[in-house]
C-alpha positions as a Markdown table, in Angstrom:
| # | Residue | x | y | z |
|---|---|---|---|---|
| 1 | Met | 175.2 | 224.3 | -89.2 |
| 2 | Glu | 171.6 | 223.6 | -90.3 |
| 3 | Glu | 169.4 | 221.9 | -87.7 |
| 4 | Ser | 168.1 | 218.5 | -88.7 |
| 5 | Ser | 164.4 | 217.8 | -89.1 |
| 6 | Val | 162.3 | 214.7 | -89.1 |
| 7 | Ile | 158.9 | 213.7 | -90.6 |
| 8 | Val | 155.9 | 213.0 | -88.4 |
| 9 | Thr | 154.4 | 210.1 | -90.3 |
| 10 | Lys | 151.5 | 209.1 | -88.0 |
| 11 | Ile | 149.5 | 210.6 | -85.1 |
| 12 | Glu | 147.4 | 207.9 | -83.5 |
| 13 | Glu | 144.8 | 208.5 | -80.8 |
| 14 | Gln | 145.2 | 206.1 | -77.9 |
| 15 | Lys | 142.4 | 203.5 | -77.5 |
| 16 | Lys | 142.4 | 203.6 | -73.7 |
| 17 | Asn | 142.9 | 207.3 | -73.3 |
| 18 | Lys | 141.3 | 209.5 | -75.9 |
| 19 | Glu | 143.2 | 212.6 | -74.6 |
| 20 | Arg | 146.6 | 211.1 | -75.5 |
| 21 | Cys | 148.3 | 210.3 | -78.8 |
| 22 | Asn | 151.0 | 208.0 | -80.1 |
| 23 | Ile | 153.5 | 209.9 | -82.3 |
| 24 | Tyr | 155.4 | 208.1 | -85.1 |
| 25 | Ile | 158.5 | 209.7 | -86.7 |
| 26 | Asn | 160.0 | 208.4 | -90.0 |
| 27 | Gly | 157.7 | 205.4 | -89.7 |
| 28 | Asp | 158.6 | 204.3 | -86.2 |
| 29 | Phe | 156.9 | 205.0 | -82.9 |
| 30 | Ala | 158.7 | 207.8 | -81.1 |
| 31 | Phe | 156.7 | 208.8 | -78.1 |
| 32 | Ser | 153.2 | 209.4 | -76.7 |
| 33 | Cys | 151.9 | 212.8 | -75.5 |
| 34 | Ser | 148.7 | 214.6 | -74.7 |
| 35 | Lys | 146.6 | 216.2 | -77.4 |
| 36 | Glu | 147.5 | 219.5 | -75.8 |
| 37 | Ile | 151.0 | 219.0 | -76.9 |
| 38 | Val | 149.9 | 218.0 | -80.4 |
| 39 | Phe | 148.1 | 221.3 | -80.8 |
| 40 | Lys | 150.7 | 223.5 | -79.1 |
| 41 | Phe | 153.5 | 222.3 | -81.3 |
| 42 | Lys | 151.3 | 221.9 | -84.4 |
| 43 | Leu | 152.2 | 218.3 | -84.9 |
| 44 | Lys | 150.6 | 217.0 | -88.2 |
| 45 | Glu | 151.0 | 213.9 | -90.2 |
| 46 | Asn | 153.5 | 214.0 | -93.1 |
| 47 | Ala | 154.9 | 217.3 | -91.8 |
| 48 | Ala | 158.5 | 218.1 | -91.0 |
| 49 | Ile | 159.5 | 219.2 | -87.5 |
| 50 | Leu | 162.9 | 220.3 | -86.1 |
| 51 | Met | 164.5 | 218.0 | -83.5 |
| 52 | Ser | 164.8 | 220.9 | -81.0 |
| 53 | Glu | 161.0 | 221.2 | -81.2 |
| 54 | Ile | 160.6 | 217.5 | -80.6 |
| 55 | Lys | 162.8 | 217.7 | -77.4 |
| 56 | Gln | 160.8 | 220.7 | -76.2 |
| 57 | Ser | 157.6 | 218.9 | -76.8 |
| 58 | Leu | 158.8 | 216.0 | -74.7 |
| 59 | Ile | 159.8 | 218.4 | -71.9 |
| 60 | Glu | 156.4 | 220.0 | -72.0 |
| 61 | Asn | 154.6 | 216.6 | -72.1 |
| 62 | Asn | 156.6 | 215.3 | -69.1 |
| 63 | Phe | 155.6 | 218.5 | -67.1 |
| 64 | Leu | 151.9 | 218.0 | -68.1 |
| 65 | Met | 151.9 | 214.4 | -67.0 |
| 66 | Cys | 153.7 | 215.3 | -63.7 |
| 67 | Arg | 151.2 | 218.0 | -63.0 |
| 68 | Glu | 148.3 | 215.7 | -63.7 |
| 69 | Thr | 149.8 | 213.1 | -61.3 |
| 70 | Ala | 150.3 | 215.8 | -58.6 |
| 71 | Leu | 146.6 | 216.8 | -59.0 |
| 72 | Asn | 145.5 | 213.2 | -58.6 |
| 73 | Ile | 147.5 | 212.9 | -55.5 |
| 74 | Ile | 146.2 | 216.0 | -53.9 |
| 75 | Glu | 142.7 | 215.1 | -54.9 |
| 76 | Lys | 142.9 | 211.9 | -52.8 |
| 77 | Ser | 144.3 | 213.6 | -49.6 |
| 78 | Tyr | 145.9 | 216.8 | -48.7 |
| 79 | Lys | 149.7 | 216.6 | -48.7 |
| 80 | Ser | 152.7 | 218.6 | -47.6 |
| 81 | Glu | 155.2 | 219.9 | -50.2 |
| 82 | Lys | 157.8 | 217.2 | -49.2 |
| 83 | Glu | 155.2 | 214.4 | -49.6 |
| 84 | Ile | 154.2 | 215.6 | -53.0 |
| 85 | Arg | 157.8 | 215.9 | -54.1 |
| 86 | Asp | 158.7 | 212.4 | -52.8 |
| 87 | Lys | 155.6 | 210.9 | -54.5 |
| 88 | Leu | 156.5 | 212.5 | -57.9 |
| 89 | Gln | 160.2 | 211.5 | -57.6 |
| 90 | Ser | 159.1 | 207.9 | -56.8 |
| 91 | Lys | 157.2 | 207.9 | -60.1 |
| 92 | Gly | 160.3 | 208.9 | -62.1 |
| 93 | Tyr | 159.6 | 212.5 | -63.0 |
| 94 | Asp | 162.5 | 214.8 | -63.5 |
| 95 | Ser | 163.3 | 217.6 | -61.0 |
| 96 | Lys | 162.3 | 220.5 | -63.4 |
| 97 | Ser | 158.9 | 219.0 | -64.0 |
| 98 | Ile | 158.4 | 218.5 | -60.2 |
| 99 | Asp | 159.5 | 222.1 | -59.5 |
| 100 | Lys | 157.0 | 223.5 | -62.1 |
| 101 | Ser | 154.2 | 221.1 | -60.8 |
| 102 | Val | 154.8 | 222.2 | -57.2 |
| 103 | Glu | 154.7 | 225.9 | -58.2 |
| 104 | Phe | 151.5 | 225.3 | -60.1 |
| 105 | Leu | 149.9 | 223.6 | -57.1 |
| 106 | Lys | 151.0 | 226.5 | -54.8 |
| 107 | Ser | 149.6 | 229.1 | -57.3 |
| 108 | Tyr | 146.1 | 227.6 | -57.0 |
| 109 | Asn | 146.5 | 227.0 | -53.2 |
| 110 | Tyr | 146.4 | 223.3 | -53.6 |
| 111 | Leu | 149.7 | 223.2 | -51.7 |
| 112 | Asp | 150.2 | 225.1 | -48.5 |
| 113 | Asp | 152.4 | 223.7 | -45.6 |
| 114 | Glu | 150.9 | 226.3 | -43.2 |
| 115 | Lys | 147.4 | 225.1 | -43.9 |
| 116 | Tyr | 148.5 | 221.5 | -43.9 |
| 117 | Thr | 150.0 | 221.8 | -40.5 |
| 118 | Glu | 146.8 | 223.4 | -39.2 |
| 119 | Leu | 144.6 | 220.7 | -40.5 |
| 120 | Tyr | 146.9 | 217.9 | -39.4 |
| 121 | Ile | 147.2 | 219.2 | -35.8 |
| 122 | Lys | 143.4 | 219.7 | -35.7 |
| 123 | Glu | 142.8 | 216.0 | -36.7 |
| 124 | Lys | 145.6 | 214.4 | -34.6 |
| 125 | Ile | 145.3 | 216.4 | -31.4 |
| 126 | Lys | 142.2 | 214.4 | -30.5 |
| 127 | Thr | 144.2 | 211.2 | -30.1 |
| 128 | Gln | 147.9 | 212.2 | -29.8 |
| 129 | Gly | 150.3 | 214.2 | -27.7 |
| 130 | Lys | 152.3 | 217.2 | -29.0 |
| 131 | Asn | 155.6 | 215.4 | -29.2 |
| 132 | Lys | 154.2 | 212.6 | -31.5 |
| 133 | Ile | 152.5 | 215.2 | -33.7 |
| 134 | Lys | 155.7 | 217.3 | -33.9 |
| 135 | Tyr | 158.0 | 214.5 | -35.0 |
| 136 | Ser | 155.4 | 213.3 | -37.6 |
| 137 | Leu | 155.2 | 216.7 | -39.1 |
| 138 | Ile | 159.1 | 217.0 | -39.2 |
| 139 | Arg | 159.1 | 213.8 | -41.2 |
| 140 | Lys | 156.6 | 215.3 | -43.6 |
| 141 | Gly | 159.0 | 218.2 | -44.3 |
| 142 | Ile | 157.3 | 220.9 | -42.1 |
| 143 | Ser | 159.7 | 223.3 | -40.5 |
| 144 | Glu | 160.1 | 223.2 | -36.7 |
| 145 | Glu | 159.3 | 226.9 | -36.6 |
| 146 | Thr | 155.9 | 226.3 | -38.3 |
| 147 | Ile | 155.2 | 223.4 | -36.1 |
| 148 | Lys | 156.0 | 225.2 | -32.9 |
| 149 | Ser | 153.8 | 228.3 | -33.8 |
| 150 | His | 150.8 | 226.0 | -34.4 |
| 151 | Leu | 151.3 | 223.7 | -31.4 |
| 152 | Glu | 151.6 | 226.7 | -29.1 |
| 153 | Leu | 148.0 | 227.3 | -29.8 |
| 154 | Ile | 146.9 | 224.0 | -28.3 |
| 155 | Asp | 145.3 | 224.4 | -24.9 |
| 156 | Asn | 147.1 | 222.4 | -22.1 |
| 157 | Asp | 143.8 | 221.2 | -20.7 |
| 158 | Met | 142.9 | 219.7 | -24.1 |
| 159 | Gln | 146.1 | 217.7 | -24.1 |
| 160 | Tyr | 145.5 | 216.6 | -20.5 |
| 161 | Asn | 142.0 | 215.4 | -21.2 |
| 162 | Thr | 143.0 | 213.6 | -24.3 |
| 163 | Ala | 145.8 | 211.8 | -22.4 |
| 164 | Lys | 143.4 | 211.0 | -19.5 |
| 165 | Ser | 140.9 | 209.4 | -21.9 |
| 166 | Leu | 143.6 | 207.2 | -23.5 |
| 167 | Ala | 145.1 | 206.3 | -20.2 |
| 168 | Glu | 141.8 | 205.1 | -18.8 |
| 169 | Lys | 141.0 | 203.0 | -21.8 |
| 170 | Lys | 144.4 | 201.5 | -21.8 |
| 171 | Tyr | 144.3 | 200.9 | -18.1 |
| 172 | Asn | 141.1 | 199.0 | -18.3 |
| 173 | Leu | 142.6 | 196.7 | -20.9 |
| 174 | Leu | 145.8 | 196.2 | -18.9 |
| 175 | Ile | 144.3 | 195.1 | -15.6 |
| 176 | Lys | 142.4 | 192.3 | -17.5 |
| 177 | Glu | 145.7 | 190.7 | -18.6 |
| 178 | Glu | 148.2 | 191.9 | -16.0 |
| 179 | Asn | 148.1 | 191.7 | -12.1 |
| 180 | Asp | 151.6 | 193.1 | -11.3 |
| 181 | Ile | 151.1 | 196.7 | -10.4 |
| 182 | Arg | 154.7 | 197.6 | -11.4 |
| 183 | Lys | 154.2 | 196.1 | -14.9 |
| 184 | Ile | 150.9 | 197.9 | -15.3 |
| 185 | Tyr | 152.7 | 201.2 | -14.3 |
| 186 | Lys | 155.5 | 200.6 | -16.7 |
| 187 | Lys | 153.3 | 199.6 | -19.7 |
| 188 | Leu | 150.8 | 202.4 | -19.2 |
| 189 | Gly | 153.6 | 205.0 | -18.9 |
| 190 | Glu | 155.4 | 203.7 | -22.1 |
| 191 | Tyr | 152.1 | 203.8 | -23.9 |
| 192 | Leu | 151.4 | 207.4 | -23.0 |
| 193 | Ile | 155.0 | 208.5 | -23.9 |
| 194 | Arg | 154.7 | 206.7 | -27.3 |
| 195 | Asn | 151.7 | 208.7 | -28.0 |
| 196 | Gly | 153.5 | 211.9 | -27.5 |
| 197 | Phe | 152.5 | 213.2 | -24.1 |
| 198 | Asn | 155.2 | 214.9 | -21.9 |
| 199 | Ser | 156.5 | 213.4 | -18.7 |
| 200 | Glu | 154.6 | 215.9 | -16.5 |
| 201 | Ile | 151.2 | 214.7 | -17.8 |
| 202 | Val | 152.3 | 211.0 | -17.9 |
| 203 | Asn | 153.4 | 211.0 | -14.2 |
| 204 | Glu | 150.3 | 212.8 | -13.0 |
| 205 | Leu | 148.0 | 210.4 | -14.9 |
| 206 | Leu | 149.8 | 207.3 | -13.7 |
| 207 | Asn | 149.2 | 208.3 | -10.1 |
| 208 | Lys | 145.6 | 209.2 | -10.7 |
| 209 | Thr | 144.6 | 206.3 | -13.0 |
| 210 | Ile | 146.2 | 203.3 | -11.4 |
| 211 | Asp | 144.1 | 201.9 | -8.5 |
| 212 | Lys | 145.5 | 199.1 | -6.4 |
| 213 | Asp | 141.9 | 198.1 | -5.3 |
| 214 | Asp | 141.0 | 197.6 | -9.0 |
| 215 | Ile | 143.9 | 195.2 | -9.4 |
| 216 | Ile | 143.0 | 193.2 | -6.3 |
| 217 | Gln | 139.4 | 193.0 | -7.5 |
| 218 | Gln | 140.5 | 191.9 | -11.0 |
| 219 | Asn | 142.7 | 189.2 | -9.4 |
| 220 | Ser | 139.6 | 188.0 | -7.5 |
| 221 | Val | 137.6 | 187.8 | -10.8 |
| 222 | Ser | 140.4 | 186.0 | -12.5 |
| 223 | Gln | 140.6 | 183.5 | -9.7 |
| 224 | Gly | 136.8 | 183.0 | -9.8 |
| 225 | Lys | 137.0 | 182.2 | -13.6 |
| 226 | Asn | 139.8 | 179.7 | -12.9 |
| 227 | Asn | 137.5 | 178.2 | -10.2 |
| 228 | Ile | 134.5 | 177.9 | -12.4 |
| 229 | Asn | 136.7 | 176.3 | -15.1 |
| 230 | Asp | 137.9 | 173.6 | -12.6 |
| 231 | Ile | 134.4 | 173.0 | -11.2 |
| 232 | Ala | 132.8 | 172.7 | -14.7 |
| 233 | Leu | 135.5 | 170.3 | -16.0 |
| 234 | Lys | 135.1 | 168.0 | -13.1 |
| 235 | Arg | 131.3 | 167.9 | -13.3 |
| 236 | Tyr | 131.5 | 167.4 | -17.1 |
| 237 | Asn | 133.7 | 164.3 | -16.7 |
| 238 | Ile | 131.0 | 162.9 | -14.3 |
| 239 | Ile | 128.1 | 163.7 | -16.7 |
| 240 | Ile | 129.6 | 162.2 | -19.8 |
| 241 | Lys | 129.9 | 158.7 | -18.1 |
| 242 | Ser | 126.2 | 158.4 | -18.4 |
| 243 | Glu | 125.2 | 160.9 | -21.2 |
| 244 | Lys | 126.5 | 161.3 | -24.8 |
| 245 | Asp | 124.1 | 163.8 | -26.2 |
| 246 | Lys | 125.8 | 167.2 | -26.4 |
| 247 | Asn | 122.6 | 169.2 | -25.9 |
| 248 | Lys | 121.6 | 167.2 | -22.7 |
| 249 | Ile | 125.2 | 167.5 | -21.5 |
| 250 | Tyr | 125.1 | 171.3 | -22.0 |
| 251 | Lys | 121.8 | 171.7 | -20.1 |
| 252 | Lys | 122.9 | 169.5 | -17.2 |
| 253 | Leu | 126.2 | 171.2 | -16.8 |
| 254 | Ala | 124.7 | 174.7 | -17.1 |
| 255 | Asp | 122.0 | 173.9 | -14.5 |
| 256 | Tyr | 124.6 | 172.6 | -12.1 |
| 257 | Leu | 126.8 | 175.7 | -12.4 |
| 258 | Leu | 123.8 | 178.1 | -12.1 |
| 259 | Arg | 123.0 | 176.4 | -8.9 |
| 260 | Arg | 126.5 | 177.0 | -7.7 |
| 261 | Gly | 125.9 | 180.8 | -8.2 |
| 262 | Phe | 128.1 | 181.4 | -11.4 |
| 263 | Leu | 127.0 | 184.0 | -14.0 |
| 264 | Tyr | 125.3 | 182.6 | -17.1 |
| 265 | Glu | 127.6 | 184.7 | -19.4 |
| 266 | Asp | 130.6 | 183.0 | -17.9 |
| 267 | Ile | 128.9 | 179.5 | -17.9 |
| 268 | Lys | 128.2 | 179.7 | -21.7 |
| 269 | Ile | 131.9 | 180.4 | -22.5 |
| 270 | Ile | 133.3 | 177.7 | -20.2 |
| 271 | Ile | 130.9 | 175.0 | -21.4 |
| 272 | Lys | 131.5 | 175.9 | -25.1 |
| 273 | Asn | 135.2 | 175.5 | -24.6 |
| 274 | Ile | 134.9 | 172.3 | -22.7 |
| 275 | Ile | 132.6 | 170.6 | -25.2 |
| 276 | Asn | 134.3 | 171.9 | -28.3 |
| 277 | Asn | 137.6 | 170.5 | -27.0 |
| 278 | Asp | 136.1 | 167.0 | -26.5 |
| 279 | Gly | 135.8 | 165.3 | -29.9 |
| 280 | Gly | 134.2 | 162.2 | -28.5 |
| 281 | Ile | 130.8 | 163.7 | -27.8 |
| 282 | Asn | 127.9 | 162.9 | -30.2 |
| 283 | Glu | 126.1 | 165.8 | -31.8 |
């Protein structure tokens, strides 16, 4: 049976992308493709072409588009093979085009899971524990064997120092908002575990980082702030009985609190809160 052919009636360069063309067959728009496809299959206006060649040109065109998309993705940030495949699938490319694109990337060393693992660990080890890094890499399609071989190279002292730095920063935040030592212990421990550090490091750091004296001192500071707030509010209510000018009220109240021995940084915050919450004061 003789294979049917069609007539390419028009080849139109796209206005927005000069490297692509719109192909018309028998007077109707059929598909768009790269100029590379036009040259490869010798597509010409008013020329006959077999349907099998049309199908092959479409397959080739889909691969070229898929490859171009893959290159654009890699250009923005290094990816694992799974990440590239997932991205290309989400954009609707067929499995054969994806396979060919992945092989192309590998042939030019644009895709290398060993190298990706090395770079990922080098970046994340500064802020994360081995467990978190491990499970993140597994989700990215990296084999556990590859992950293990790279994580084994990480010095234990480096992990401890990273965890220590994170623990100290988190602890200093926690004692400002929490005065129950058991809750601080629990929150700090959960924070370090979430960041991928093992129980041995976590337990050691909890015992070394949490200081009961810090919490007692923080409670005293907190009580002091509550005390200044009460004193400032009482004095404010006395001052506004005879004074309506906000600037004068601010100065009188600030002078009063300074004489009582409070810090100016705390005074500024307290007065600002009190005055802003009272809409009856004249500017």
